[in-house]
Each structure stands twice: as structure tokens, then as C-alpha cells.
N, CA, C, O and CB atoms as a CASP TS submission, in Angstrom:
PFRMAT TS
TARGET T0000
AUTHOR 0000-0000-0000
METHOD Language model
MODEL 1
PARENT N/A
ATOM      1  N   MET     1     100.538 194.577 144.126  1.00  0.00           N
ATOM      2  CA  MET     1      99.052 195.172 144.174  1.00  0.00           C
ATOM      3  C   MET     1      99.128 196.537 143.389  1.00  0.00           C
ATOM      4  O   MET     1      98.309 197.403 143.696  1.00  0.00           O
ATOM      5  CB  MET     1      98.478 195.449 145.832  1.00  0.00           C
ATOM      6  N   GLY     2     100.209 196.835 142.229  1.00  0.00           N
ATOM      7  CA  GLY     2     100.218 198.085 141.740  1.00  0.00           C
ATOM      8  C   GLY     2      99.148 197.687 140.290  1.00  0.00           C
ATOM      9  O   GLY     2      98.340 198.518 139.876  1.00  0.00           O
ATOM     10  N   GLY     3      99.274 196.614 139.788  1.00  0.00           N
ATOM     11  CA  GLY     3      98.116 196.520 138.631  1.00  0.00           C
ATOM     12  C   GLY     3      96.654 195.812 139.117  1.00  0.00           C
ATOM     13  O   GLY     3      95.799 195.352 138.360  1.00  0.00           O
ATOM     14  N   CYS     4      96.614 195.860 140.611  1.00  0.00           N
ATOM     15  CA  CYS     4      95.124 195.526 141.231  1.00  0.00           C
ATOM     16  C   CYS     4      94.032 196.295 140.692  1.00  0.00           C
ATOM     17  O   CYS     4      92.990 195.842 140.217  1.00  0.00           O
ATOM     18  CB  CYS     4      95.041 195.782 142.755  1.00  0.00           C
ATOM     19  N   GLY     5      94.416 197.670 140.828  1.00  0.00           N
ATOM     20  CA  GLY     5      93.360 198.571 140.267  1.00  0.00           C
ATOM     21  C   GLY     5      92.737 198.485 138.712  1.00  0.00           C
ATOM     22  O   GLY     5      91.577 198.425 138.306  1.00  0.00           O
ATOM     23  N   ARG     6      94.089 198.507 137.997  1.00  0.00           N
ATOM     24  CA  ARG     6      93.560 198.396 136.579  1.00  0.00           C
ATOM     25  C   ARG     6      93.057 197.177 136.339  1.00  0.00           C
ATOM     26  O   ARG     6      92.287 197.096 135.382  1.00  0.00           O
ATOM     27  CB  ARG     6      94.524 198.650 135.560  1.00  0.00           C
ATOM     28  N   THR     7      93.335 196.007 137.084  1.00  0.00           N
ATOM     29  CA  THR     7      92.406 195.004 136.380  1.00  0.00           C
ATOM     30  C   THR     7      90.729 195.015 136.969  1.00  0.00           C
ATOM     31  O   THR     7      89.694 194.772 136.347  1.00  0.00           O
ATOM     32  CB  THR     7      93.125 193.422 136.649  1.00  0.00           C
ATOM     33  N   CYS     8      90.889 195.314 138.096  1.00  0.00           N
ATOM     34  CA  CYS     8      89.416 195.453 138.436  1.00  0.00           C
ATOM     35  C   CYS     8      88.633 196.562 138.022  1.00  0.00           C
ATOM     36  O   CYS     8      87.410 196.594 138.160  1.00  0.00           O
ATOM     37  CB  CYS     8      89.255 195.442 139.742  1.00  0.00           C
ATOM     38  N   CYS     9      89.242 197.381 137.568  1.00  0.00           N
ATOM     39  CA  CYS     9      88.605 198.676 136.595  1.00  0.00           C
ATOM     40  C   CYS     9      88.259 198.044 135.344  1.00  0.00           C
ATOM     41  O   CYS     9      87.168 198.248 134.811  1.00  0.00           O
ATOM     42  CB  CYS     9      89.731 200.020 136.222  1.00  0.00           C
ATOM     43  N   ALA    10      89.307 197.143 134.761  1.00  0.00           N
ATOM     44  CA  ALA    10      89.071 196.731 133.496  1.00  0.00           C
ATOM     45  C   ALA    10      88.218 195.376 133.493  1.00  0.00           C
ATOM     46  O   ALA    10      88.355 194.558 132.582  1.00  0.00           O
ATOM     47  CB  ALA    10      90.397 196.601 132.797  1.00  0.00           C
ATOM     48  N   ASN    11      87.549 195.227 134.297  1.00  0.00           N
ATOM     49  CA  ASN    11      86.527 193.987 134.969  1.00  0.00           C
ATOM     50  C   ASN    11      85.501 194.103 133.739  1.00  0.00           C
ATOM     51  O   ASN    11      85.334 193.062 133.103  1.00  0.00           O
ATOM     52  CB  ASN    11      85.658 194.356 136.826  1.00  0.00           C
ATOM     53  N   SER    12      84.881 195.104 133.376  1.00  0.00           N
ATOM     54  CA  SER    12      83.669 195.081 132.715  1.00  0.00           C
ATOM     55  C   SER    12      84.043 196.262 131.346  1.00  0.00           C
ATOM     56  O   SER    12      83.409 197.286 131.091  1.00  0.00           O
ATOM     57  CB  SER    12      82.305 195.541 133.908  1.00  0.00           C
ATOM     58  N   TYR    13      85.096 195.797 130.716  1.00  0.00           N
ATOM     59  CA  TYR    13      85.666 196.586 129.774  1.00  0.00           C
ATOM     60  C   TYR    13      85.761 195.275 128.372  1.00  0.00           C
ATOM     61  O   TYR    13      86.637 195.221 127.509  1.00  0.00           O
ATOM     62  CB  TYR    13      87.304 197.329 130.475  1.00  0.00           C
ATOM     63  N   GLY    14      84.736 194.470 128.513  1.00  0.00           N
ATOM     64  CA  GLY    14      85.014 193.271 127.436  1.00  0.00           C
ATOM     65  C   GLY    14      84.409 194.046 126.088  1.00  0.00           C
ATOM     66  O   GLY    14      83.343 194.640 126.253  1.00  0.00           O
ATOM     67  N   ARG    15      84.911 194.073 125.001  1.00  0.00           N
ATOM     68  CA  ARG    15      84.514 194.552 123.534  1.00  0.00           C
ATOM     69  C   ARG    15      83.245 193.549 123.449  1.00  0.00           C
ATOM     70  O   ARG    15      82.115 194.034 123.519  1.00  0.00           O
ATOM     71  CB  ARG    15      85.855 194.300 122.161  1.00  0.00           C
ATOM     72  N   PRO    16      83.432 192.102 123.292  1.00  0.00           N
ATOM     73  CA  PRO    16      82.421 191.215 122.714  1.00  0.00           C
ATOM     74  C   PRO    16      81.193 191.415 123.489  1.00  0.00           C
ATOM     75  O   PRO    16      80.069 191.224 123.024  1.00  0.00           O
ATOM     76  CB  PRO    16      82.844 189.733 122.720  1.00  0.00           C
ATOM     77  N   THR    17      81.453 191.828 124.756  1.00  0.00           N
ATOM     78  CA  THR    17      80.048 191.904 125.738  1.00  0.00           C
ATOM     79  C   THR    17      79.457 193.161 125.227  1.00  0.00           C
ATOM     80  O   THR    17      78.327 193.243 124.745  1.00  0.00           O
ATOM     81  CB  THR    17      80.311 192.025 127.576  1.00  0.00           C
ATOM     82  N   TYR    18      80.469 194.333 125.391  1.00  0.00           N
ATOM     83  CA  TYR    18      79.578 195.770 125.369  1.00  0.00           C
ATOM     84  C   TYR    18      79.929 196.367 124.493  1.00  0.00           C
ATOM     85  O   TYR    18      80.211 197.521 124.815  1.00  0.00           O
ATOM     86  CB  TYR    18      79.607 196.724 126.434  1.00  0.00           C
ATOM     87  N   GLY    19      80.103 196.080 123.173  1.00  0.00           N
ATOM     88  CA  GLY    19      80.630 196.426 121.930  1.00  0.00           C
ATOM     89  C   GLY    19      81.720 197.442 122.063  1.00  0.00           C
ATOM     90  O   GLY    19      82.821 197.264 122.584  1.00  0.00           O
ATOM     91  N   ASP    20      81.176 198.715 121.425  1.00  0.00           N
ATOM     92  CA  ASP    20      82.611 199.686 121.585  1.00  0.00           C
ATOM     93  C   ASP    20      82.602 200.456 123.087  1.00  0.00           C
ATOM     94  O   ASP    20      81.929 201.444 123.380  1.00  0.00           O
ATOM     95  CB  ASP    20      82.653 201.079 120.215  1.00  0.00           C
ATOM     96  N   THR    21      83.360 199.861 123.786  1.00  0.00           N
ATOM     97  CA  THR    21      83.217 200.392 124.777  1.00  0.00           C
ATOM     98  C   THR    21      84.365 201.754 125.330  1.00  0.00           C
ATOM     99  O   THR    21      84.512 202.141 126.489  1.00  0.00           O
ATOM    100  CB  THR    21      83.131 199.248 125.510  1.00  0.00           C
ATOM    101  N   ASP    22      85.031 202.250 124.144  1.00  0.00           N
ATOM    102  CA  ASP    22      85.530 203.617 124.099  1.00  0.00           C
ATOM    103  C   ASP    22      84.578 204.833 124.057  1.00  0.00           C
ATOM    104  O   ASP    22      84.975 205.977 124.281  1.00  0.00           O
ATOM    105  CB  ASP    22      86.329 203.700 122.986  1.00  0.00           C
ATOM    106  N   MET    23      83.226 204.503 123.741  1.00  0.00           N
ATOM    107  CA  MET    23      82.223 205.300 123.468  1.00  0.00           C
ATOM    108  C   MET    23      81.184 205.017 124.501  1.00  0.00           C
ATOM    109  O   MET    23      80.769 203.891 124.774  1.00  0.00           O
ATOM    110  CB  MET    23      81.781 205.137 122.107  1.00  0.00           C
ATOM    111  N   PHE    24      80.695 206.432 125.197  1.00  0.00           N
ATOM    112  CA  PHE    24      79.916 206.261 126.246  1.00  0.00           C
ATOM    113  C   PHE    24      78.431 206.588 125.563  1.00  0.00           C
ATOM    114  O   PHE    24      78.114 207.562 124.879  1.00  0.00           O
ATOM    115  CB  PHE    24      80.409 207.205 127.508  1.00  0.00           C
ATOM    116  N   ASP    25      77.579 205.375 126.004  1.00  0.00           N
ATOM    117  CA  ASP    25      76.320 205.276 125.291  1.00  0.00           C
ATOM    118  C   ASP    25      75.257 205.124 126.400  1.00  0.00           C
ATOM    119  O   ASP    25      75.206 204.191 127.202  1.00  0.00           O
ATOM    120  CB  ASP    25      76.306 204.046 124.236  1.00  0.00           C
ATOM    121  N   PHE    26      74.327 206.289 126.321  1.00  0.00           N
ATOM    122  CA  PHE    26      73.342 206.015 127.485  1.00  0.00           C
ATOM    123  C   PHE    26      72.397 204.974 127.228  1.00  0.00           C
ATOM    124  O   PHE    26      71.701 204.578 128.164  1.00  0.00           O
ATOM    125  CB  PHE    26      72.546 207.211 127.839  1.00  0.00           C
ATOM    126  N   ASN    27      72.259 204.406 125.926  1.00  0.00           N
ATOM    127  CA  ASN    27      71.087 203.433 125.646  1.00  0.00           C
ATOM    128  C   ASN    27      71.794 201.729 125.368  1.00  0.00           C
ATOM    129  O   ASN    27      71.359 200.805 124.682  1.00  0.00           O
ATOM    130  CB  ASN    27      70.159 204.107 124.073  1.00  0.00           C
ATOM    131  N   ARG    28      72.916 201.823 126.143  1.00  0.00           N
ATOM    132  CA  ARG    28      73.489 200.458 126.359  1.00  0.00           C
ATOM    133  C   ARG    28      72.723 199.963 127.216  1.00  0.00           C
ATOM    134  O   ARG    28      72.535 200.663 128.211  1.00  0.00           O
ATOM    135  CB  ARG    28      74.848 200.334 126.793  1.00  0.00           C
ATOM    136  N   LEU    29      72.017 198.611 127.153  1.00  0.00           N
ATOM    137  CA  LEU    29      71.271 197.875 127.883  1.00  0.00           C
ATOM    138  C   LEU    29      71.909 196.608 128.547  1.00  0.00           C
ATOM    139  O   LEU    29      71.647 196.178 129.671  1.00  0.00           O
ATOM    140  CB  LEU    29      70.249 197.582 127.115  1.00  0.00           C
ATOM    141  N   GLN    30      72.743 196.124 127.693  1.00  0.00           N
ATOM    142  CA  GLN    30      73.247 194.909 128.334  1.00  0.00           C
ATOM    143  C   GLN    30      74.263 195.085 129.283  1.00  0.00           C
ATOM    144  O   GLN    30      75.326 195.596 128.929  1.00  0.00           O
ATOM    145  CB  GLN    30      73.723 194.023 127.413  1.00  0.00           C
ATOM    146  N   ASN    31      74.081 194.734 130.434  1.00  0.00           N
ATOM    147  CA  ASN    31      75.033 194.970 131.397  1.00  0.00           C
ATOM    148  C   ASN    31      75.121 193.486 132.542  1.00  0.00           C
ATOM    149  O   ASN    31      74.450 193.435 133.573  1.00  0.00           O
ATOM    150  CB  ASN    31      74.537 196.492 132.160  1.00  0.00           C
ATOM    151  N   PRO    32      76.046 192.404 132.109  1.00  0.00           N
ATOM    152  CA  PRO    32      75.764 191.329 133.082  1.00  0.00           C
ATOM    153  C   PRO    32      77.086 191.363 134.016  1.00  0.00           C
ATOM    154  O   PRO    32      78.145 190.754 133.864  1.00  0.00           O
ATOM    155  CB  PRO    32      75.493 189.796 132.307  1.00  0.00           C
ATOM    156  N   HIS    33      76.660 192.341 135.111  1.00  0.00           N
ATOM    157  CA  HIS    33      77.802 192.722 135.899  1.00  0.00           C
ATOM    158  C   HIS    33      77.868 192.045 137.269  1.00  0.00           C
ATOM    159  O   HIS    33      76.940 192.147 138.071  1.00  0.00           O
ATOM    160  CB  HIS    33      77.801 194.186 136.071  1.00  0.00           C
ATOM    161  N   LEU    34      78.839 191.440 137.489  1.00  0.00           N
ATOM    162  CA  LEU    34      79.010 190.179 138.508  1.00  0.00           C
ATOM    163  C   LEU    34      80.105 190.788 139.450  1.00  0.00           C
ATOM    164  O   LEU    34      81.190 190.216 139.343  1.00  0.00           O
ATOM    165  CB  LEU    34      79.570 188.577 137.713  1.00  0.00           C
ATOM    166  N   PRO    35      80.073 191.562 140.123  1.00  0.00           N
ATOM    167  CA  PRO    35      80.830 191.944 140.927  1.00  0.00           C
ATOM    168  C   PRO    35      81.708 191.100 141.837  1.00  0.00           C
ATOM    169  O   PRO    35      82.883 191.418 142.017  1.00  0.00           O
ATOM    170  CB  PRO    35      80.188 192.609 141.460  1.00  0.00           C
ATOM    171  N   LEU    36      81.114 189.923 142.474  1.00  0.00           N
ATOM    172  CA  LEU    36      81.854 189.041 143.222  1.00  0.00           C
ATOM    173  C   LEU    36      81.732 187.533 142.652  1.00  0.00           C
ATOM    174  O   LEU    36      81.832 186.503 143.320  1.00  0.00           O
ATOM    175  CB  LEU    36      81.389 189.162 144.668  1.00  0.00           C
ATOM    176  N   GLY    37      81.474 187.647 141.152  1.00  0.00           N
ATOM    177  CA  GLY    37      81.724 186.507 140.169  1.00  0.00           C
ATOM    178  C   GLY    37      80.136 185.704 140.493  1.00  0.00           C
ATOM    179  O   GLY    37      79.187 186.231 141.073  1.00  0.00           O
ATOM    180  N   GLN    38      80.191 184.298 139.932  1.00  0.00           N
ATOM    181  CA  GLN    38      79.123 183.412 140.070  1.00  0.00           C
ATOM    182  C   GLN    38      79.538 182.050 139.720  1.00  0.00           C
ATOM    183  O   GLN    38      80.543 181.810 139.050  1.00  0.00           O
ATOM    184  CB  GLN    38      78.001 183.831 139.277  1.00  0.00           C
ATOM    185  N   GLY    39      78.663 181.081 140.233  1.00  0.00           N
ATOM    186  CA  GLY    39      79.045 179.481 140.217  1.00  0.00           C
ATOM    187  C   GLY    39      80.600 179.129 140.661  1.00  0.00           C
ATOM    188  O   GLY    39      80.851 179.507 141.805  1.00  0.00           O
ATOM    189  N   PRO    40      81.468 178.609 140.112  1.00  0.00           N
ATOM    190  CA  PRO    40      82.498 178.098 140.524  1.00  0.00           C
ATOM    191  C   PRO    40      83.596 179.241 140.385  1.00  0.00           C
ATOM    192  O   PRO    40      84.764 178.939 140.628  1.00  0.00           O
ATOM    193  CB  PRO    40      82.723 176.843 139.819  1.00  0.00           C
ATOM    194  N   HIS    41      83.262 180.595 139.991  1.00  0.00           N
ATOM    195  CA  HIS    41      84.008 181.751 140.071  1.00  0.00           C
ATOM    196  C   HIS    41      83.872 182.584 140.884  1.00  0.00           C
ATOM    197  O   HIS    41      84.370 183.708 140.819  1.00  0.00           O
ATOM    198  CB  HIS    41      83.997 182.318 139.223  1.00  0.00           C
ATOM    199  N   LEU    42      82.867 181.968 142.166  1.00  0.00           N
ATOM    200  CA  LEU    42      82.395 183.031 143.144  1.00  0.00           C
ATOM    201  C   LEU    42      83.460 183.232 144.081  1.00  0.00           C
ATOM    202  O   LEU    42      83.967 182.244 144.612  1.00  0.00           O
ATOM    203  CB  LEU    42      81.086 182.660 143.909  1.00  0.00           C
ATOM    204  N   CYS    43      83.911 184.515 144.380  1.00  0.00           N
ATOM    205  CA  CYS    43      84.967 185.065 145.247  1.00  0.00           C
ATOM    206  C   CYS    43      84.798 184.500 146.442  1.00  0.00           C
ATOM    207  O   CYS    43      83.693 184.403 146.976  1.00  0.00           O
ATOM    208  CB  CYS    43      84.990 186.503 145.387  1.00  0.00           C
ATOM    209  N   LEU    44      85.892 184.083 146.956  1.00  0.00           N
ATOM    210  CA  LEU    44      85.804 183.353 148.323  1.00  0.00           C
ATOM    211  C   LEU    44      85.417 184.470 149.440  1.00  0.00           C
ATOM    212  O   LEU    44      84.928 184.135 150.519  1.00  0.00           O
ATOM    213  CB  LEU    44      87.328 182.586 148.716  1.00  0.00           C
ATOM    214  N   GLY    45      85.638 185.622 149.146  1.00  0.00           N
ATOM    215  CA  GLY    45      85.282 186.374 150.541  1.00  0.00           C
ATOM    216  C   GLY    45      83.942 187.102 150.325  1.00  0.00           C
ATOM    217  O   GLY    45      83.678 188.120 150.965  1.00  0.00           O
ATOM    218  N   ALA    46      82.988 186.504 149.298  1.00  0.00           N
ATOM    219  CA  ALA    46      81.762 187.063 149.034  1.00  0.00           C
ATOM    220  C   ALA    46      80.878 187.129 150.166  1.00  0.00           C
ATOM    221  O   ALA    46      80.196 188.109 150.465  1.00  0.00           O
ATOM    222  CB  ALA    46      81.166 186.402 148.031  1.00  0.00           C
ATOM    223  N   ALA    47      80.928 185.988 150.804  1.00  0.00           N
ATOM    224  CA  ALA    47      79.990 185.828 151.997  1.00  0.00           C
ATOM    225  C   ALA    47      80.414 186.833 153.155  1.00  0.00           C
ATOM    226  O   ALA    47      79.478 187.412 153.707  1.00  0.00           O
ATOM    227  CB  ALA    47      80.035 184.268 152.557  1.00  0.00           C
ATOM    228  N   LEU    48      81.634 187.100 153.571  1.00  0.00           N
ATOM    229  CA  LEU    48      82.085 187.751 154.263  1.00  0.00           C
ATOM    230  C   LEU    48      81.818 189.465 153.859  1.00  0.00           C
ATOM    231  O   LEU    48      81.549 190.342 154.679  1.00  0.00           O
ATOM    232  CB  LEU    48      83.330 187.195 154.323  1.00  0.00           C
ATOM    233  N   ALA    49      81.935 189.596 152.766  1.00  0.00           N
ATOM    234  CA  ALA    49      81.430 190.879 152.041  1.00  0.00           C
ATOM    235  C   ALA    49      80.173 191.319 152.227  1.00  0.00           C
ATOM    236  O   ALA    49      79.845 192.454 152.570  1.00  0.00           O
ATOM    237  CB  ALA    49      81.498 190.784 150.717  1.00  0.00           C
ATOM    238  N   ARG    50      79.422 190.334 151.977  1.00  0.00           N
ATOM    239  CA  ARG    50      77.654 190.709 152.375  1.00  0.00           C
ATOM    240  C   ARG    50      77.639 190.542 153.755  1.00  0.00           C
ATOM    241  O   ARG    50      76.996 191.497 154.192  1.00  0.00           O
ATOM    242  CB  ARG    50      76.316 189.594 151.678  1.00  0.00           C
ATOM    243  N   LEU    51      77.925 189.991 154.473  1.00  0.00           N
ATOM    244  CA  LEU    51      78.121 190.029 156.192  1.00  0.00           C
ATOM    245  C   LEU    51      78.411 191.333 156.511  1.00  0.00           C
ATOM    246  O   LEU    51      77.611 191.976 157.191  1.00  0.00           O
ATOM    247  CB  LEU    51      79.375 189.091 156.853  1.00  0.00           C
ATOM    248  N   GLU    52      79.658 191.920 156.038  1.00  0.00           N
ATOM    249  CA  GLU    52      80.050 193.056 156.365  1.00  0.00           C
ATOM    250  C   GLU    52      79.064 194.292 155.926  1.00  0.00           C
ATOM    251  O   GLU    52      78.901 195.325 156.575  1.00  0.00           O
ATOM    252  CB  GLU    52      81.332 193.120 155.852  1.00  0.00           C
ATOM    253  N   LEU    53      78.525 193.997 154.843  1.00  0.00           N
ATOM    254  CA  LEU    53      77.685 195.131 154.156  1.00  0.00           C
ATOM    255  C   LEU    53      76.329 195.272 155.120  1.00  0.00           C
ATOM    256  O   LEU    53      75.999 196.335 155.643  1.00  0.00           O
ATOM    257  CB  LEU    53      77.248 194.684 152.419  1.00  0.00           C
ATOM    258  N   GLY    54      75.631 194.066 155.258  1.00  0.00           N
ATOM    259  CA  GLY    54      74.699 193.930 156.072  1.00  0.00           C
ATOM    260  C   GLY    54      74.498 194.600 157.383  1.00  0.00           C
ATOM    261  O   GLY    54      73.475 195.128 157.819  1.00  0.00           O
ATOM    262  N   SER    55      75.958 194.445 158.059  1.00  0.00           N
ATOM    263  CA  SER    55      76.072 195.042 159.566  1.00  0.00           C
ATOM    264  C   SER    55      76.241 196.761 159.516  1.00  0.00           C
ATOM    265  O   SER    55      75.985 197.539 160.435  1.00  0.00           O
ATOM    266  CB  SER    55      77.572 194.300 160.395  1.00  0.00           C
ATOM    267  N   VAL    56      76.719 197.067 158.242  1.00  0.00           N
ATOM    268  CA  VAL    56      76.947 198.194 158.003  1.00  0.00           C
ATOM    269  C   VAL    56      75.902 199.342 157.716  1.00  0.00           C
ATOM    270  O   VAL    56      75.707 200.412 158.292  1.00  0.00           O
ATOM    271  CB  VAL    56      77.670 198.030 157.185  1.00  0.00           C
ATOM    272  N   PHE    57      75.198 198.655 156.448  1.00  0.00           N
ATOM    273  CA  PHE    57      73.878 199.023 155.794  1.00  0.00           C
ATOM    274  C   PHE    57      72.860 198.365 156.470  1.00  0.00           C
ATOM    275  O   PHE    57      72.862 197.149 156.275  1.00  0.00           O
ATOM    276  CB  PHE    57      73.784 198.680 154.333  1.00  0.00           C
ATOM    277  N   PRO    58      71.823 198.866 157.344  1.00  0.00           N
ATOM    278  CA  PRO    58      71.026 197.684 157.830  1.00  0.00           C
ATOM    279  C   PRO    58      69.687 197.902 156.764  1.00  0.00           C
ATOM    280  O   PRO    58      69.524 198.985 156.202  1.00  0.00           O
ATOM    281  CB  PRO    58      70.623 197.769 159.707  1.00  0.00           C
ATOM    282  N   PRO    59      68.938 196.975 156.596  1.00  0.00           N
ATOM    283  CA  PRO    59      67.754 196.655 155.582  1.00  0.00           C
ATOM    284  C   PRO    59      66.808 198.216 156.257  1.00  0.00           C
ATOM    285  O   PRO    59      66.725 198.528 157.445  1.00  0.00           O
ATOM    286  CB  PRO    59      66.796 194.604 155.894  1.00  0.00           C
ATOM    287  N   PRO    60      66.235 198.925 155.129  1.00  0.00           N
ATOM    288  CA  PRO    60      65.863 200.209 155.232  1.00  0.00           C
ATOM    289  C   PRO    60      64.596 200.180 155.709  1.00  0.00           C
ATOM    290  O   PRO    60      64.104 201.257 156.044  1.00  0.00           O
ATOM    291  CB  PRO    60      65.979 200.926 154.078  1.00  0.00           C
ATOM    292  N   PHE    61      63.830 198.990 155.836  1.00  0.00           N
ATOM    293  CA  PHE    61      62.348 199.072 156.042  1.00  0.00           C
ATOM    294  C   PHE    61      62.147 198.161 157.339  1.00  0.00           C
ATOM    295  O   PHE    61      61.005 197.713 157.435  1.00  0.00           O
ATOM    296  CB  PHE    61      61.442 198.515 154.662  1.00  0.00           C
ATOM    297  N   VAL    62      62.914 197.848 158.219  1.00  0.00           N
ATOM    298  CA  VAL    62      62.856 197.149 159.374  1.00  0.00           C
ATOM    299  C   VAL    62      62.125 197.808 160.362  1.00  0.00           C
ATOM    300  O   VAL    62      62.623 198.826 160.843  1.00  0.00           O
ATOM    301  CB  VAL    62      64.064 196.855 159.817  1.00  0.00           C
ATOM    302  N   ARG    63      60.877 197.363 160.813  1.00  0.00           N
ATOM    303  CA  ARG    63      60.134 198.046 161.956  1.00  0.00           C
ATOM    304  C   ARG    63      60.561 197.512 163.138  1.00  0.00           C
ATOM    305  O   ARG    63      60.438 196.318 163.413  1.00  0.00           O
ATOM    306  CB  ARG    63      58.655 197.926 161.904  1.00  0.00           C
ATOM    307  N   PRO    64      61.107 198.417 163.928  1.00  0.00           N
ATOM    308  CA  PRO    64      61.216 198.138 165.517  1.00  0.00           C
ATOM    309  C   PRO    64      60.152 197.481 166.232  1.00  0.00           C
ATOM    310  O   PRO    64      59.038 197.994 166.122  1.00  0.00           O
ATOM    311  CB  PRO    64      61.361 199.366 166.249  1.00  0.00           C
ATOM    312  N   GLU    65      60.273 196.425 166.957  1.00  0.00           N
ATOM    313  CA  GLU    65      59.349 196.044 168.084  1.00  0.00           C
ATOM    314  C   GLU    65      58.281 197.210 168.747  1.00  0.00           C
ATOM    315  O   GLU    65      57.050 197.227 168.759  1.00  0.00           O
ATOM    316  CB  GLU    65      60.315 195.541 169.231  1.00  0.00           C
ATOM    317  N   ASP    66      59.367 198.254 169.338  1.00  0.00           N
ATOM    318  CA  ASP    66      58.350 198.951 170.100  1.00  0.00           C
ATOM    319  C   ASP    66      58.233 200.433 169.498  1.00  0.00           C
ATOM    320  O   ASP    66      58.308 201.418 170.232  1.00  0.00           O
ATOM    321  CB  ASP    66      58.739 198.954 171.689  1.00  0.00           C
ATOM    322  N   LEU    67      58.037 200.527 168.066  1.00  0.00           N
ATOM    323  CA  LEU    67      57.683 201.512 167.302  1.00  0.00           C
ATOM    324  C   LEU    67      56.060 201.897 167.614  1.00  0.00           C
ATOM    325  O   LEU    67      55.290 200.945 167.486  1.00  0.00           O
ATOM    326  CB  LEU    67      58.009 201.076 165.847  1.00  0.00           C
ATOM    327  N   ALA    68      55.652 202.782 167.885  1.00  0.00           N
ATOM    328  CA  ALA    68      54.479 203.491 168.274  1.00  0.00           C
ATOM    329  C   ALA    68      54.088 205.028 168.042  1.00  0.00           C
ATOM    330  O   ALA    68      55.165 205.622 168.076  1.00  0.00           O
ATOM    331  CB  ALA    68      54.469 203.310 169.510  1.00  0.00           C
ATOM    332  N   LEU    69      53.315 205.724 167.877  1.00  0.00           N
ATOM    333  CA  LEU    69      52.941 206.635 167.626  1.00  0.00           C
ATOM    334  C   LEU    69      53.004 207.429 169.519  1.00  0.00           C
ATOM    335  O   LEU    69      52.762 206.787 170.541  1.00  0.00           O
ATOM    336  CB  LEU    69      51.574 206.320 166.668  1.00  0.00           C
ATOM    337  N   ALA    70      53.345 208.738 169.462  1.00  0.00           N
ATOM    338  CA  ALA    70      53.626 209.356 170.493  1.00  0.00           C
ATOM    339  C   ALA    70      52.214 210.088 170.783  1.00  0.00           C
ATOM    340  O   ALA    70      52.069 210.448 171.951  1.00  0.00           O
ATOM    341  CB  ALA    70      54.883 210.205 170.294  1.00  0.00           C
ATOM    342  N   ILE    71      51.289 210.326 170.005  1.00  0.00           N
ATOM    343  CA  ILE    71      50.069 210.592 170.292  1.00  0.00           C
ATOM    344  C   ILE    71      48.996 209.849 169.514  1.00  0.00           C
ATOM    345  O   ILE    71      49.325 209.209 168.515  1.00  0.00           O
ATOM    346  CB  ILE    71      49.953 211.877 170.181  1.00  0.00           C
ATOM    347  N   ALA    72      47.519 209.904 169.981  1.00  0.00           N
ATOM    348  CA  ALA    72      46.557 209.220 169.275  1.00  0.00           C
ATOM    349  C   ALA    72      46.706 209.260 167.904  1.00  0.00           C
ATOM    350  O   ALA    72      47.254 210.272 167.467  1.00  0.00           O
ATOM    351  CB  ALA    72      45.366 209.639 169.578  1.00  0.00           C
ATOM    352  N   ALA    73      46.351 208.404 167.102  1.00  0.00           N
ATOM    353  CA  ALA    73      46.064 208.083 165.750  1.00  0.00           C
ATOM    354  C   ALA    73      45.367 209.216 165.090  1.00  0.00           C
ATOM    355  O   ALA    73      45.704 209.719 164.018  1.00  0.00           O
ATOM    356  CB  ALA    73      45.261 206.850 165.660  1.00  0.00           C
ATOM    357  N   GLU    74      44.288 209.593 165.889  1.00  0.00           N
ATOM    358  CA  GLU    74      43.618 210.407 165.346  1.00  0.00           C
ATOM    359  C   GLU    74      43.867 212.025 165.273  1.00  0.00           C
ATOM    360  O   GLU    74      43.303 212.864 164.571  1.00  0.00           O
ATOM    361  CB  GLU    74      42.625 210.103 165.828  1.00  0.00           C
ATOM    362  N   GLY    75      44.982 212.178 166.311  1.00  0.00           N
ATOM    363  CA  GLY    75      45.379 213.517 166.144  1.00  0.00           C
ATOM    364  C   GLY    75      46.401 213.725 165.170  1.00  0.00           C
ATOM    365  O   GLY    75      46.897 214.846 165.055  1.00  0.00           O
ATOM    366  N   VAL    76      46.824 212.635 164.350  1.00  0.00           N
ATOM    367  CA  VAL    76      48.028 213.017 163.295  1.00  0.00           C
ATOM    368  C   VAL    76      47.178 213.614 161.916  1.00  0.00           C
ATOM    369  O   VAL    76      46.275 213.091 161.263  1.00  0.00           O
ATOM    370  CB  VAL    76      49.110 211.420 162.832  1.00  0.00           C
ATOM    371  N   VAL    77      47.806 214.818 161.780  1.00  0.00           N
ATOM    372  CA  VAL    77      47.270 215.638 160.520  1.00  0.00           C
ATOM    373  C   VAL    77      48.351 215.542 159.656  1.00  0.00           C
ATOM    374  O   VAL    77      49.520 215.590 160.038  1.00  0.00           O
ATOM    375  CB  VAL    77      46.864 217.219 160.759  1.00  0.00           C
ATOM    376  N   TYR    78      47.988 215.404 158.464  1.00  0.00           N
ATOM    377  CA  TYR    78      49.056 215.371 157.396  1.00  0.00           C
ATOM    378  C   TYR    78      48.728 216.724 156.229  1.00  0.00           C
ATOM    379  O   TYR    78      47.623 216.924 155.724  1.00  0.00           O
ATOM    380  CB  TYR    78      48.974 213.691 156.584  1.00  0.00           C
ATOM    381  N   THR    79      49.669 217.350 156.033  1.00  0.00           N
ATOM    382  CA  THR    79      49.397 218.403 155.421  1.00  0.00           C
ATOM    383  C   THR    79      50.510 218.260 154.269  1.00  0.00           C
ATOM    384  O   THR    79      51.496 217.544 154.445  1.00  0.00           O
ATOM    385  CB  THR    79      49.399 219.659 156.358  1.00  0.00           C
ATOM    386  N   LEU    80      50.292 218.997 153.051  1.00  0.00           N
ATOM    387  CA  LEU    80      51.110 218.956 151.678  1.00  0.00           C
ATOM    388  C   LEU    80      52.164 220.017 152.222  1.00  0.00           C
ATOM    389  O   LEU    80      51.779 221.002 152.853  1.00  0.00           O
ATOM    390  CB  LEU    80      50.169 219.461 150.074  1.00  0.00           C
ATOM    391  N   PRO    81      53.587 219.765 151.939  1.00  0.00           N
ATOM    392  CA  PRO    81      54.758 220.560 152.021  1.00  0.00           C
ATOM    393  C   PRO    81      54.442 221.783 151.130  1.00  0.00           C
ATOM    394  O   PRO    81      55.277 222.677 150.991  1.00  0.00           O
ATOM    395  CB  PRO    81      56.064 219.759 151.569  1.00  0.00           C
TER
END
């Protein structure tokens, strides 16, 4: 376990991919970030991780079935802050 943090942190530290990785560059556009892998190198726990994240962070724009205004729609007044 001692080297796991270093290995995970060094995951996106490849010079061939990112160029000079010791220099902070705001304009660096290339970022093929694959935190759970892809294809045959897909993490075995990827499906579980996505399921867990989906249960902790529900989709932000899901409308509940029983959502309704407490007053008539004509009574809603919008004012700028």
C-alpha cells in the first residue's frame, strides 16, 4: 500500500503525452484522462464505483413526479436580485 499513492498520482505524469510535466501550463490542452481505464484495461471495480457514485450523487435535474407550485402560476412574480 505504501507505493499506491505515488503510483496513482503518477498516472498522468507521462512526458511523451504531456510534454514538460514539471512546468505548470494553463494552455496545455491535451488531457487523455482515463481514471478507470478503457477497453481491455478497464478497472474491474469501475461498474461498482459508478453505481456507488450514482447513489451518493443523484442526477441534478431529475424532476420528482409530485412536483407542483404551491400557488397559482399567475401569482408567481420574478424580480431581479
